[in-house]
C-alpha positions, 0 to 999 in steps of 0.5 A: 810893537817891541823890537826885542821879538827878533833879537838874539838872547845870547851872543854867538861871537866871542871877542873882537873881530880880527881883520887881516891886511888885504895886501897880497901875501901879508898876514898882519892885523889890519887895524886901518880900515875904510869904506866908501859908500855902502861897500865892503870895508878895506883893511890894511896893516900899518905898513900897507895902509894908504898914504892918502885916505879916500876923501870924505863924502861932502854933505851939502 
């Protein structure tokens, strides 16, 4: 079975996806992002990025 059967032939998006800072009232580009588990990632600008990032998941 080919995995190309359901693939789109052309890209519908143009250029990189732009994330904005999630701090209320801030409209700067959010270049610092993180996600814990399978949740929606959080994006912040340089000024509002967390001082300490969430700890990485420990693999046993």
